[in-house]
TORKOL-4160 file (C-alpha; in steps of 0.2 Angstrom, whole numbers, padded with zeros to 4 digits, m for minus):
338
<pt num="1" X="m0587" Y="m0250" Z="0393"/>
<pt num="2" X="m0586" Y="m0261" Z="0377"/>
<pt num="3" X="m0569" Y="m0263" Z="0367"/>
<pt num="4" X="m0567" Y="m0252" Z="0354"/>
<pt num="5" X="m0566" Y="m0258" Z="0335"/>
<pt num="6" X="m0548" Y="m0260" Z="0326"/>
<pt num="7" X="m0552" Y="m0242" Z="0316"/>
<pt num="8" X="m0553" Y="m0234" Z="0333"/>
<pt num="9" X="m0537" Y="m0240" Z="0343"/>
<pt num="10" X="m0526" Y="m0228" Z="0336"/>
<pt num="11" X="m0511" Y="m0229" Z="0348"/>
<pt num="12" X="m0498" Y="m0241" Z="0348"/>
<pt num="13" X="m0494" Y="m0254" Z="0361"/>
<pt num="14" X="m0486" Y="m0240" Z="0372"/>
<pt num="15" X="m0501" Y="m0229" Z="0372"/>
<pt num="16" X="m0493" Y="m0217" Z="0360"/>
<pt num="17" X="m0501" Y="m0212" Z="0343"/>
<pt num="18" X="m0490" Y="m0211" Z="0329"/>
<pt num="19" X="m0495" Y="m0204" Z="0314"/>
<pt num="20" X="m0492" Y="m0215" Z="0297"/>
<pt num="21" X="m0484" Y="m0208" Z="0284"/>
<pt num="22" X="m0493" Y="m0203" Z="0268"/>
<pt num="23" X="m0488" Y="m0216" Z="0253"/>
<pt num="24" X="m0494" Y="m0207" Z="0238"/>
<pt num="25" X="m0481" Y="m0193" Z="0233"/>
<pt num="26" X="m0480" Y="m0187" Z="0215"/>
<pt num="27" X="m0483" Y="m0169" Z="0211"/>
<pt num="28" X="m0492" Y="m0158" Z="0198"/>
<pt num="29" X="m0480" Y="m0147" Z="0191"/>
<pt num="30" X="m0479" Y="m0135" Z="0175"/>
<pt num="31" X="m0463" Y="m0143" Z="0169"/>
<pt num="32" X="m0461" Y="m0148" Z="0151"/>
<pt num="33" X="m0459" Y="m0166" Z="0156"/>
<pt num="34" X="m0471" Y="m0167" Z="0169"/>
<pt num="35" X="m0478" Y="m0183" Z="0171"/>
<pt num="36" X="m0496" Y="m0174" Z="0180"/>
<pt num="37" X="m0495" Y="m0156" Z="0171"/>
<pt num="38" X="m0509" Y="m0144" Z="0177"/>
<pt num="39" X="m0525" Y="m0146" Z="0168"/>
<pt num="40" X="m0542" Y="m0140" Z="0169"/>
<pt num="41" X="m0555" Y="m0152" Z="0175"/>
<pt num="42" X="m0542" Y="m0165" Z="0176"/>
<pt num="43" X="m0539" Y="m0167" Z="0196"/>
<pt num="44" X="m0553" Y="m0170" Z="0208"/>
<pt num="45" X="m0549" Y="m0167" Z="0226"/>
<pt num="46" X="m0556" Y="m0180" Z="0238"/>
<pt num="47" X="m0559" Y="m0172" Z="0256"/>
<pt num="48" X="m0570" Y="m0175" Z="0270"/>
<pt num="49" X="m0576" Y="m0160" Z="0281"/>
<pt num="50" X="m0570" Y="m0166" Z="0297"/>
<pt num="51" X="m0551" Y="m0168" Z="0294"/>
<pt num="52" X="m0541" Y="m0153" Z="0298"/>
<pt num="53" X="m0529" Y="m0160" Z="0284"/>
<pt num="54" X="m0541" Y="m0160" Z="0270"/>
<pt num="55" X="m0547" Y="m0144" Z="0278"/>
<pt num="56" X="m0529" Y="m0136" Z="0273"/>
<pt num="57" X="m0532" Y="m0141" Z="0255"/>
<pt num="58" X="m0550" Y="m0136" Z="0252"/>
<pt num="59" X="m0546" Y="m0120" Z="0260"/>
<pt num="60" X="m0531" Y="m0114" Z="0248"/>
<pt num="61" X="m0542" Y="m0123" Z="0233"/>
<pt num="62" X="m0554" Y="m0108" Z="0238"/>
<pt num="63" X="m0540" Y="m0096" Z="0241"/>
<pt num="64" X="m0533" Y="m0098" Z="0226"/>
<pt num="65" X="m0550" Y="m0098" Z="0215"/>
<pt num="66" X="m0547" Y="m0117" Z="0210"/>
<pt num="67" X="m0563" Y="m0122" Z="0211"/>
<pt num="68" X="m0568" Y="m0121" Z="0191"/>
<pt num="69" X="m0553" Y="m0131" Z="0189"/>
<pt num="70" X="m0550" Y="m0143" Z="0202"/>
<pt num="71" X="m0567" Y="m0154" Z="0206"/>
<pt num="72" X="m0570" Y="m0156" Z="0224"/>
<pt num="73" X="m0577" Y="m0174" Z="0229"/>
<pt num="74" X="m0583" Y="m0176" Z="0247"/>
<pt num="75" X="m0585" Y="m0192" Z="0258"/>
<pt num="76" X="m0592" Y="m0192" Z="0275"/>
<pt num="77" X="m0583" Y="m0187" Z="0291"/>
<pt num="78" X="m0589" Y="m0202" Z="0302"/>
<pt num="79" X="m0574" Y="m0214" Z="0302"/>
<pt num="80" X="m0580" Y="m0232" Z="0301"/>
<pt num="81" X="m0574" Y="m0250" Z="0302"/>
<pt num="82" X="m0574" Y="m0247" Z="0285"/>
<pt num="83" X="m0566" Y="m0232" Z="0284"/>
<pt num="84" X="m0574" Y="m0216" Z="0275"/>
<pt num="85" X="m0589" Y="m0218" Z="0265"/>
<pt num="86" X="m0599" Y="m0208" Z="0253"/>
<pt num="87" X="m0617" Y="m0207" Z="0260"/>
<pt num="88" X="m0623" Y="m0190" Z="0256"/>
<pt num="89" X="m0625" Y="m0186" Z="0273"/>
<pt num="90" X="m0622" Y="m0167" Z="0279"/>
<pt num="91" X="m0614" Y="m0160" Z="0261"/>
<pt num="92" X="m0607" Y="m0177" Z="0257"/>
<pt num="93" X="m0608" Y="m0185" Z="0240"/>
<pt num="94" X="m0621" Y="m0201" Z="0239"/>
<pt num="95" X="m0609" Y="m0210" Z="0230"/>
<pt num="96" X="m0590" Y="m0207" Z="0221"/>
<pt num="97" X="m0597" Y="m0197" Z="0208"/>
<pt num="98" X="m0583" Y="m0203" Z="0196"/>
<pt num="99" X="m0584" Y="m0222" Z="0198"/>
<pt num="100" X="m0600" Y="m0224" Z="0209"/>
<pt num="101" X="m0589" Y="m0230" Z="0222"/>
<pt num="102" X="m0596" Y="m0231" Z="0241"/>
<pt num="103" X="m0579" Y="m0232" Z="0251"/>
<pt num="104" X="m0564" Y="m0222" Z="0248"/>
<pt num="105" X="m0554" Y="m0238" Z="0251"/>
<pt num="106" X="m0560" Y="m0244" Z="0232"/>
<pt num="107" X="m0553" Y="m0227" Z="0226"/>
<pt num="108" X="m0536" Y="m0233" Z="0232"/>
<pt num="109" X="m0538" Y="m0251" Z="0226"/>
<pt num="110" X="m0542" Y="m0244" Z="0210"/>
<pt num="111" X="m0526" Y="m0234" Z="0209"/>
<pt num="112" X="m0516" Y="m0248" Z="0215"/>
<pt num="113" X="m0525" Y="m0266" Z="0219"/>
<pt num="114" X="m0510" Y="m0271" Z="0229"/>
<pt num="115" X="m0510" Y="m0256" Z="0240"/>
<pt num="116" X="m0510" Y="m0260" Z="0259"/>
<pt num="117" X="m0508" Y="m0242" Z="0266"/>
<pt num="118" X="m0521" Y="m0230" Z="0274"/>
<pt num="119" X="m0536" Y="m0224" Z="0266"/>
<pt num="120" X="m0534" Y="m0207" Z="0269"/>
<pt num="121" X="m0540" Y="m0190" Z="0263"/>
<pt num="122" X="m0537" Y="m0177" Z="0257"/>
<pt num="123" X="m0532" Y="m0187" Z="0240"/>
<pt num="124" X="m0527" Y="m0178" Z="0223"/>
<pt num="125" X="m0534" Y="m0189" Z="0209"/>
<pt num="126" X="m0528" Y="m0190" Z="0191"/>
<pt num="127" X="m0544" Y="m0194" Z="0182"/>
<pt num="128" X="m0533" Y="m0195" Z="0164"/>
<pt num="129" X="m0520" Y="m0208" Z="0172"/>
<pt num="130" X="m0534" Y="m0215" Z="0186"/>
<pt num="131" X="m0523" Y="m0214" Z="0202"/>
<pt num="132" X="m0519" Y="m0204" Z="0217"/>
<pt num="133" X="m0505" Y="m0191" Z="0213"/>
<pt num="134" X="m0502" Y="m0188" Z="0231"/>
<pt num="135" X="m0512" Y="m0188" Z="0248"/>
<pt num="136" X="m0499" Y="m0178" Z="0260"/>
<pt num="137" X="m0507" Y="m0162" Z="0262"/>
<pt num="138" X="m0491" Y="m0151" Z="0265"/>
<pt num="139" X="m0488" Y="m0155" Z="0246"/>
<pt num="140" X="m0505" Y="m0154" Z="0240"/>
<pt num="141" X="m0506" Y="m0135" Z="0245"/>
<pt num="142" X="m0490" Y="m0131" Z="0238"/>
<pt num="143" X="m0495" Y="m0138" Z="0223"/>
<pt num="144" X="m0511" Y="m0126" Z="0222"/>
<pt num="145" X="m0501" Y="m0112" Z="0226"/>
<pt num="146" X="m0494" Y="m0109" Z="0210"/>
<pt num="147" X="m0494" Y="m0124" Z="0198"/>
<pt num="148" X="m0511" Y="m0119" Z="0192"/>
<pt num="149" X="m0506" Y="m0102" Z="0192"/>
<pt num="150" X="m0507" Y="m0101" Z="0172"/>
<pt num="151" X="m0524" Y="m0105" Z="0171"/>
<pt num="152" X="m0531" Y="m0091" Z="0182"/>
<pt num="153" X="m0532" Y="m0073" Z="0182"/>
<pt num="154" X="m0517" Y="m0062" Z="0184"/>
<pt num="155" X="m0522" Y="m0055" Z="0201"/>
<pt num="156" X="m0522" Y="m0074" Z="0209"/>
<pt num="157" X="m0507" Y="m0079" Z="0203"/>
<pt num="158" X="m0494" Y="m0082" Z="0216"/>
<pt num="159" X="m0481" Y="m0069" Z="0211"/>
<pt num="160" X="m0493" Y="m0056" Z="0210"/>
<pt num="161" X="m0501" Y="m0058" Z="0227"/>
<pt num="162" X="m0495" Y="m0045" Z="0240"/>
<pt num="163" X="m0481" Y="m0051" Z="0251"/>
<pt num="164" X="m0475" Y="m0064" Z="0239"/>
<pt num="165" X="m0489" Y="m0077" Z="0239"/>
<pt num="166" X="m0492" Y="m0090" Z="0253"/>
<pt num="167" X="m0475" Y="m0096" Z="0252"/>
<pt num="168" X="m0464" Y="m0082" Z="0250"/>
<pt num="169" X="m0446" Y="m0084" Z="0245"/>
<pt num="170" X="m0439" Y="m0072" Z="0259"/>
<pt num="171" X="m0450" Y="m0080" Z="0272"/>
<pt num="172" X="m0447" Y="m0099" Z="0267"/>
<pt num="173" X="m0435" Y="m0103" Z="0280"/>
<pt num="174" X="m0445" Y="m0094" Z="0295"/>
<pt num="175" X="m0461" Y="m0104" Z="0287"/>
<pt num="176" X="m0453" Y="m0121" Z="0288"/>
<pt num="177" X="m0444" Y="m0119" Z="0303"/>
<pt num="178" X="m0461" Y="m0114" Z="0311"/>
<pt num="179" X="m0470" Y="m0128" Z="0301"/>
<pt num="180" X="m0458" Y="m0140" Z="0310"/>
<pt num="181" X="m0463" Y="m0138" Z="0327"/>
<pt num="182" X="m0480" Y="m0133" Z="0326"/>
<pt num="183" X="m0485" Y="m0148" Z="0316"/>
<pt num="184" X="m0475" Y="m0160" Z="0330"/>
<pt num="185" X="m0483" Y="m0151" Z="0345"/>
<pt num="186" X="m0498" Y="m0144" Z="0338"/>
<pt num="187" X="m0506" Y="m0150" Z="0322"/>
<pt num="188" X="m0503" Y="m0168" Z="0327"/>
<pt num="189" X="m0499" Y="m0164" Z="0346"/>
<pt num="190" X="m0520" Y="m0163" Z="0347"/>
<pt num="191" X="m0521" Y="m0182" Z="0340"/>
<pt num="192" X="m0505" Y="m0186" Z="0351"/>
<pt num="193" X="m0515" Y="m0180" Z="0366"/>
<pt num="194" X="m0532" Y="m0186" Z="0361"/>
<pt num="195" X="m0527" Y="m0202" Z="0355"/>
<pt num="196" X="m0516" Y="m0208" Z="0370"/>
<pt num="197" X="m0520" Y="m0224" Z="0378"/>
<pt num="198" X="m0513" Y="m0221" Z="0394"/>
<pt num="199" X="m0509" Y="m0207" Z="0408"/>
<pt num="200" X="m0492" Y="m0207" Z="0402"/>
<pt num="201" X="m0493" Y="m0204" Z="0385"/>
<pt num="202" X="m0507" Y="m0190" Z="0387"/>
<pt num="203" X="m0496" Y="m0179" Z="0398"/>
<pt num="204" X="m0481" Y="m0183" Z="0387"/>
<pt num="205" X="m0491" Y="m0174" Z="0373"/>
<pt num="206" X="m0500" Y="m0162" Z="0382"/>
<pt num="207" X="m0489" Y="m0151" Z="0390"/>
<pt num="208" X="m0479" Y="m0149" Z="0373"/>
<pt num="209" X="m0496" Y="m0145" Z="0364"/>
<pt num="210" X="m0497" Y="m0127" Z="0377"/>
<pt num="211" X="m0479" Y="m0125" Z="0377"/>
<pt num="212" X="m0482" Y="m0122" Z="0360"/>
<pt num="213" X="m0496" Y="m0112" Z="0360"/>
<pt num="214" X="m0488" Y="m0099" Z="0373"/>
<pt num="215" X="m0473" Y="m0099" Z="0361"/>
<pt num="216" X="m0487" Y="m0094" Z="0346"/>
<pt num="217" X="m0495" Y="m0082" Z="0359"/>
<pt num="218" X="m0479" Y="m0073" Z="0362"/>
<pt num="219" X="m0473" Y="m0074" Z="0343"/>
<pt num="220" X="m0490" Y="m0063" Z="0337"/>
<pt num="221" X="m0484" Y="m0050" Z="0349"/>
<pt num="222" X="m0465" Y="m0048" Z="0342"/>
<pt num="223" X="m0463" Y="m0034" Z="0328"/>
<pt num="224" X="m0468" Y="m0038" Z="0312"/>
<pt num="225" X="m0477" Y="m0055" Z="0317"/>
<pt num="226" X="m0495" Y="m0048" Z="0317"/>
<pt num="227" X="m0508" Y="m0046" Z="0312"/>
<pt num="228" X="m0504" Y="m0063" Z="0305"/>
<pt num="229" X="m0488" Y="m0074" Z="0309"/>
<pt num="230" X="m0476" Y="m0066" Z="0298"/>
<pt num="231" X="m0484" Y="m0049" Z="0296"/>
<pt num="232" X="m0495" Y="m0042" Z="0286"/>
<pt num="233" X="m0500" Y="m0054" Z="0273"/>
<pt num="234" X="m0505" Y="m0073" Z="0276"/>
<pt num="235" X="m0494" Y="m0086" Z="0273"/>
<pt num="236" X="m0492" Y="m0104" Z="0273"/>
<pt num="237" X="m0489" Y="m0104" Z="0292"/>
<pt num="238" X="m0506" Y="m0095" Z="0295"/>
<pt num="239" X="m0516" Y="m0109" Z="0283"/>
<pt num="240" X="m0509" Y="m0123" Z="0292"/>
<pt num="241" X="m0511" Y="m0119" Z="0309"/>
<pt num="242" X="m0530" Y="m0110" Z="0306"/>
<pt num="243" X="m0537" Y="m0128" Z="0302"/>
<pt num="244" X="m0531" Y="m0134" Z="0319"/>
<pt num="245" X="m0537" Y="m0119" Z="0329"/>
<pt num="246" X="m0554" Y="m0116" Z="0323"/>
<pt num="247" X="m0556" Y="m0134" Z="0330"/>
<pt num="248" X="m0548" Y="m0131" Z="0347"/>
<pt num="249" X="m0561" Y="m0125" Z="0357"/>
<pt num="250" X="m0577" Y="m0132" Z="0351"/>
<pt num="251" X="m0569" Y="m0149" Z="0350"/>
<pt num="252" X="m0550" Y="m0153" Z="0353"/>
<pt num="253" X="m0553" Y="m0144" Z="0373"/>
<pt num="254" X="m0566" Y="m0157" Z="0378"/>
<pt num="255" X="m0566" Y="m0171" Z="0367"/>
<pt num="256" X="m0547" Y="m0174" Z="0365"/>
<pt num="257" X="m0544" Y="m0167" Z="0383"/>
<pt num="258" X="m0533" Y="m0152" Z="0378"/>
<pt num="259" X="m0541" Y="m0142" Z="0392"/>
<pt num="260" X="m0526" Y="m0135" Z="0402"/>
<pt num="261" X="m0533" Y="m0116" Z="0392"/>
<pt num="262" X="m0544" Y="m0111" Z="0379"/>
<pt num="263" X="m0540" Y="m0101" Z="0364"/>
<pt num="264" X="m0554" Y="m0088" Z="0366"/>
<pt num="265" X="m0550" Y="m0086" Z="0385"/>
<pt num="266" X="m0532" Y="m0089" Z="0389"/>
<pt num="267" X="m0524" Y="m0083" Z="0372"/>
<pt num="268" X="m0530" Y="m0065" Z="0367"/>
<pt num="269" X="m0516" Y="m0062" Z="0352"/>
<pt num="270" X="m0521" Y="m0080" Z="0344"/>
<pt num="271" X="m0540" Y="m0077" Z="0348"/>
<pt num="272" X="m0539" Y="m0061" Z="0338"/>
<pt num="273" X="m0529" Y="m0069" Z="0325"/>
<pt num="274" X="m0541" Y="m0083" Z="0324"/>
<pt num="275" X="m0556" Y="m0072" Z="0322"/>
<pt num="276" X="m0547" Y="m0060" Z="0309"/>
<pt num="277" X="m0545" Y="m0075" Z="0297"/>
<pt num="278" X="m0563" Y="m0082" Z="0300"/>
<pt num="279" X="m0572" Y="m0067" Z="0298"/>
<pt num="280" X="m0560" Y="m0058" Z="0285"/>
<pt num="281" X="m0557" Y="m0046" Z="0297"/>
<pt num="282" X="m0543" Y="m0041" Z="0285"/>
<pt num="283" X="m0549" Y="m0040" Z="0269"/>
<pt num="284" X="m0536" Y="m0048" Z="0262"/>
<pt num="285" X="m0542" Y="m0067" Z="0258"/>
<pt num="286" X="m0552" Y="m0073" Z="0243"/>
<pt num="287" X="m0571" Y="m0072" Z="0245"/>
<pt num="288" X="m0573" Y="m0077" Z="0264"/>
<pt num="289" X="m0564" Y="m0095" Z="0260"/>
<pt num="290" X="m0558" Y="m0097" Z="0278"/>
<pt num="291" X="m0577" Y="m0095" Z="0285"/>
<pt num="292" X="m0585" Y="m0104" Z="0272"/>
<pt num="293" X="m0573" Y="m0120" Z="0273"/>
<pt num="294" X="m0576" Y="m0121" Z="0293"/>
<pt num="295" X="m0591" Y="m0134" Z="0300"/>
<pt num="296" X="m0592" Y="m0133" Z="0319"/>
<pt num="297" X="m0605" Y="m0147" Z="0322"/>
<pt num="298" X="m0596" Y="m0157" Z="0311"/>
<pt num="299" X="m0581" Y="m0156" Z="0322"/>
<pt num="300" X="m0590" Y="m0162" Z="0336"/>
<pt num="301" X="m0598" Y="m0176" Z="0331"/>
<pt num="302" X="m0583" Y="m0183" Z="0319"/>
<pt num="303" X="m0572" Y="m0182" Z="0332"/>
<pt num="304" X="m0585" Y="m0192" Z="0347"/>
<pt num="305" X="m0584" Y="m0204" Z="0332"/>
<pt num="306" X="m0566" Y="m0203" Z="0330"/>
<pt num="307" X="m0564" Y="m0207" Z="0348"/>
<pt num="308" X="m0574" Y="m0223" Z="0347"/>
<pt num="309" X="m0593" Y="m0219" Z="0352"/>
<pt num="310" X="m0604" Y="m0231" Z="0344"/>
<pt num="311" X="m0622" Y="m0226" Z="0351"/>
<pt num="312" X="m0633" Y="m0225" Z="0336"/>
<pt num="313" X="m0637" Y="m0205" Z="0332"/>
<pt num="314" X="m0652" Y="m0203" Z="0342"/>
<pt num="315" X="m0643" Y="m0208" Z="0358"/>
<pt num="316" X="m0626" Y="m0200" Z="0354"/>
<pt num="317" X="m0624" Y="m0183" Z="0368"/>
<pt num="318" X="m0615" Y="m0171" Z="0356"/>
<pt num="319" X="m0608" Y="m0156" Z="0366"/>
<pt num="320" X="m0616" Y="m0140" Z="0363"/>
<pt num="321" X="m0603" Y="m0127" Z="0371"/>
<pt num="322" X="m0594" Y="m0118" Z="0367"/>
<pt num="323" X="m0606" Y="m0102" Z="0362"/>
<pt num="324" X="m0603" Y="m0094" Z="0351"/>
<pt num="325" X="m0593" Y="m0108" Z="0341"/>
<pt num="326" X="m0581" Y="m0092" Z="0338"/>
<pt num="327" X="m0584" Y="m0075" Z="0345"/>
<pt num="328" X="m0587" Y="m0059" Z="0336"/>
<pt num="329" X="m0571" Y="m0050" Z="0326"/>
<pt num="330" X="m0572" Y="m0036" Z="0338"/>
<pt num="331" X="m0573" Y="m0045" Z="0353"/>
<pt num="332" X="m0560" Y="m0042" Z="0362"/>
<pt num="333" X="m0565" Y="m0046" Z="0382"/>
<pt num="334" X="m0571" Y="m0062" Z="0388"/>
<pt num="335" X="m0589" Y="m0065" Z="0387"/>
<pt num="336" X="m0603" Y="m0079" Z="0391"/>
<pt num="337" X="m0599" Y="m0077" Z="0411"/>
<pt num="338" X="m0580" Y="m0080" Z="0409"/>
């Protein structure tokens, strides 16, 4: 087997994958002295459809009804030796519509010619000052919750949302606590498992991942923790977990070897929770945003490429299963021969 290109060598020397911190950490704020105030058409959100971190931001943009306020710019989902590109493939833009760039790294270099960090998505761009405001998904989604509310209809504002919004004050400590262990062992855990370069590193992350899935399954069975993670209303905890679990059976199980159990067959509560969000079963979300921001084939193809598969498309074997990509909302049993 040929040696992987440097862009696909994700693990450190000890075989462990360690995610580097995001470097642009400013905030859009409605405060009077804000450097980045909320304004219609001022900001653009750069994403690709394969990335779960970018998916978070695109999902919240849709849930909040910010499509007409924040421009969406989409790069290709295949990680190349030049990073993320604009190609026009599978719904991506042929080139950056703002500057004509063909690579995400060009945008970062425009913001800071001396920048030497990763050229990641999501990236929240300010057209006025021509810089990256923020490229940390967990912070971008919190800006989206409330900072643009003055520009939105009353029913979409955070303080008007049933349950107190996506990050309600009375649940913030509980949400933050869950975010911490879910990020480390599940959201990032699938990457630490899938990009592990030694057997020891793989197993060191595989078992904590499934211990946390077991913990989430138990959590959803507790009083006040269903149909969503903290009760009757969708919160940030649901959003952050969703973009990982919607990829789990179709990509992480097989391509990242997170294969001790599947969500659909081994975690009935998590499966119901996932299907409820995807199919809009609770009738509590905005316009089927959970379903409409999902691209199953992209996940399979993109993660194969991220693992270093370099064959031309006509020779690349992409997994067909599982079938269906996600089960129907009312499918409480096991199907497809299982």
